[in-house]
Every structure is written in C-alpha cells, then in structure tokens.
C-alpha positions in Angstrom: -14.2 -7.7 -24.4 -11.0 -9.2 -25.7 -7.7 -7.9 -24.3 -4.6 -7.6 -26.4 -1.3 -9.4 -25.5 0.4 -6.1 -24.2 -2.6 -5.4 -21.9 -2.4 -8.9 -20.5 1.4 -8.6 -20.0 0.9 -5.2 -18.3 -1.7 -6.6 -15.9 0.6 -9.6 -15.0 3.5 -7.2 -14.3 1.3 -5.0 -12.2 0.1 -8.0 -10.2 3.8 -9.1 -9.7 4.6 -5.6 -8.4 1.9 -5.8 -5.8 3.4 -9.1 -4.5 6.8 -7.5 -4.0 5.7 -5.6 -0.9 8.5 -6.1 1.7 7.8 -8.1 4.9 10.0 -6.0 7.1 11.6 -2.6 7.1 10.3 0.8 6.1 8.1 1.7 3.1 7.1 5.0 1.5 3.6 6.0 0.7 4.0 5.3 -3.0 4.8 1.7 -2.1 1.7 1.4 0.1 -1.0 2.9 -2.2 -2.3 1.5 -5.5 -1.7 0.9 -8.3 1.6 -0.6 -7.2 0.9 -1.0 -3.6 -1.5 -3.3 -1.7 -4.0 -0.6 -0.7 -6.3 0.7 -3.5 -7.0 4.0 -1.8 -6.1 7.7 -2.6 -3.4 9.6 -0.8 -6.0 11.9 0.8 -8.1 9.0 1.9 -5.1 7.3 3.4 -4.0 10.4 5.3 -7.6 10.9 6.6 -7.4 7.3 7.9 -4.0 8.0 9.6 -5.5 11.2 11.2 -8.5 9.3 12.3 -6.5 6.4 13.8 -7.7 3.8 11.3 -4.3 3.4 9.6 -0.9 3.2 11.2 1.0 6.4 12.2 4.0 7.3 10.1 7.5 7.9 11.2 9.5 11.0 10.0 13.1 10.0 9.2 14.0 13.4 7.9 12.3 16.7 7.2 10.9 15.6 3.9 10.8 11.8 4.2 7.9 10.0 5.9 7.8 6.2 6.2 5.7 3.4 7.7 6.8 0.1 9.1 6.0 -2.7 6.7 4.9 -4.9 9.6 2.3 -2.2 10.5 1.0 -2.2 7.0 0.8 -6.1 6.9 -1.1 -5.9 10.2 -3.5 -3.4 8.6 -4.0 -5.6 5.6 -4.7 -8.6 7.9 -7.2 -6.5 9.9 -9.0 -5.5 6.6 -9.1 -9.2 5.5 -10.8 -10.1 8.8 -13.3 -7.3 8.3 -12.3 -5.3 11.3 -11.1 -2.2 9.5 
C-alpha cells in the first residue's frame, strides 16, 4: 500500500503532537487520550480505569473542569512500559 504525501505529512504531524505532552502541570482528558495524547484508549475505558484504581485520580478545579497532574500520567506510562499496568 502506497501512502500519499499528505498522508505521510499528517502522520508526522500527529506523531509530533504526541511528543508535546507536558512534563509538569495539569492536563485535560483530551490531552491524555488518543489520537493526540499518549494513551490510545477510549474515554469510557479511561474512566473505568480511574474508577477501578488502575489510572490516576483526577482533580476538579471547577464545576465543569477536571484535570490530571502530568507527572501522574507520566508515572502511569512508565508503569505500562514496565508491564505493571
């Protein structure tokens, strides 16, 4: 299968977006989950993991805004890499 130039450029841009995950601070769910985030999982799957204790707990910073510490997400990714999650 041959890919066109726009498809290749789009895949490179998407890969670059994944590497822009912050090292510190707070992140929203759309920054965590794919296709732009480091975790290729659905929203419902992620929330089930939070409820089950597999994923980090969120912090409510206002009535309608939920965030996670970027450090907690990096720790989760490291745990997944080690095969512990």
